[in-house]
N, C-alpha and C positions, 0 to 999 in steps of 0.2 A: 614499774621502774620509777624510782623517786625523781622528783623534778630537780633540775640543776641549771644554774644560770648559763644561757647560751646554748643549751641542748634542745634540739628539735627532733622529736620522734616522728618519722614519716609513716612507718608501719611496724606492727608488732604481731607476729603470729607464732603459735605454739606448733612446732613441727614434730615433736615427739612428746607424748604425755604419759610416760612410764613413771617409775618411782622417782626419777630425777628428770624433770622436763627439760626440753631443749627449745629455746625461742630463737626465731630469726628476726632480727631487729634492723630496720633501715633507719639511719639517723644522720643528722648533720650537727656539728658543734662549732662554737666560736673558737677560732684559732688564736694563738698567742699574739698575732699581729692585729687582732680585732676583726678580721674578715671571717665569713662563714666558710666552712669546709665544703667540699663536694660531698654528695650523698655516699655513705658507706654502709655496707651490710655485714653484720657480725652474727655468728651463731653463739648463743649464750647458754651454757650448761648450768642448770640450777641445782646446786647441792646444799647451799645454805650454811648454817652456823655449825661449828665443830669445836671440840675441846680436846686438849692433849696435856699430859702430865709427864714431867721428868721426875722419876722416882729416885730420890737421893737419900742415902744413909750417911749423916754427917759424922757418926761415930766410927763406922767402918770405912768412911771416905770412899764409898762405892755407889754406883748407879745400877739399877735393875732394869734391863732392857729386854725387849721381846724380838723374836724373829718370825717372819711370815713370808709365804710365797705370794708375790704380786705379779699377776699376769701383765698389767700395763708396763711394769718395769722391763719385763722380758721383751715386749713389743718395742720399747725404746732402746733396746740393745744393752740394757743394764742388768747386772746380776739380780735375778728375781727374788732371791731369798734376802729380804731387807732387814737390817737392824733398825728397830723403831722404838718409840715411846708409846705407851698406851694412849689410844685416842679413839674418838668416835663422834658421829654426828649427834647433835642435840635433837631430842624428840620435840615435837611442837609444844611450845609453852614451857619447855624445861629450862631451868637455869644451869649455868656453867658448873656450879658445885655438884649438882646432882649427876650431870653427865660424867664429870671426872670420877666421882665415887663409883658409879656403875661400871665404867670402862676399866678402871683399875681393878675392881673386884673380878670382872669377867676375864680380862686378858692377863692380869698379873697374878691374881690370887693372893695379894699382899695388901693389908689395910694401910691407908695413908692417914697421917695426922695433920700437922700444920701445912698450909700451902702459901705460896707467894706468887703473884702474877709476874710473868716474863714479858708478855706483849701479845697483841693481836696481829695476825698476818694473813694476807690474801695469798693463796698458794699458786694460783694460775690466773693472774689478772688479765691475760690476753683472751680468755675464753670461758672462765668458770667463776661463779660468785662465792665459792666456798672460802670461808675465812675462819681461821682457827684461833681460839683463845688458849695460849700456851702458859702453863704454870709449872712451878717446881713444887714437889710435895715431899714431905719427910716420911720416910719408911724405915723399917728395920730389914736389912738385907737377909733373905732366907738362907738356910743351909744350902750348899752347892758342892759339886764335885771339883776336882782340881782344875777343870776347864771352865769353871763357873756355871756349869749347867745345873739348873734347879729342877726342871721338869717340863711338863706340857700342860697347856690350858686351852681354853676356847670353848665356845658354845657349840654343842653338837647340832642344835637346831639351825645354826647358820653355817654348818660345815667348816667351822674354824679349826685351824691346825696351827697352834702357837707354841713356840719354844721360848722358855724364860731363862735368862742368863744374867749372872752378876758380873759386872765389870769393875775393876778398880777405876776410880774416877780419872786418875792420870792417864791410864791406858785409853779410856774412851775419849777423853779430850784430845789426846795425841792423834787418835784415829781420825777425829773430825778435822783437826788442823791439817792433817795430811791428805784431806780430800777423800777419805775412805768411808764416809757416811753419806751415800747419795740420796737418802731420804732427807728432804729439806727440813722438815720439822725437827727431826733428830739432830741434824747438824746445827740448827739454830739453838736448840736447847743446850747442846754440849758446849758450843762456843760462848753462850751466855754463862754457863757454869765455869768456864775457864776464867772469866772476868770476875765472877761473884762468889767463887767457892770459899775464899777466906771469910767473907762476910757471913755466908750461910753457916759455916762451922762455928762461928762465934755466937750467932744468935740462936742456933739450935744445939748448942753444946750440952744443954740439959734436956733430958727427955721430959715431955709434959706429963 
């Protein structure tokens, strides 16, 4: 745990040491009024750094999104087949660009060209350290059927079952604005696109 002014760690134990460890930390911190808080105990799920890409075709004015079954979404009472952007955890020592390229190739099957950063976001600050570096990337939307369906991807070694679909940008943005994108990273990416789409279409109007 990095040091922080006014933070006192009283105990720190690893209660689960699987792929993603869980720590139980007892701590006190200096309150906004200058006094020290009572001791608090939090469980901290360690997932680490991740990267995600919003694939956007500025010529077709379309985004390429994926769909996956998510068991935790079902447990939360949310539709478990979620519309998502390609994303994944960074391997140890791996930079964001490498993670983005790998996950886009594995989950989307479409090469990306130029990218721009959108922002870094902590997904569950109340219990997990996972933070995602979100970017937008230029792609060429692949051929699809009238419903936008491109096909299926995913690594067999990881039992992935991913469906790829092309969305007109306006339709995807409208769905996000209507609260129909419960995946937070997808919603953030599309709401950003709603504000920055004219800029992207201008700077990416010429293929590299």
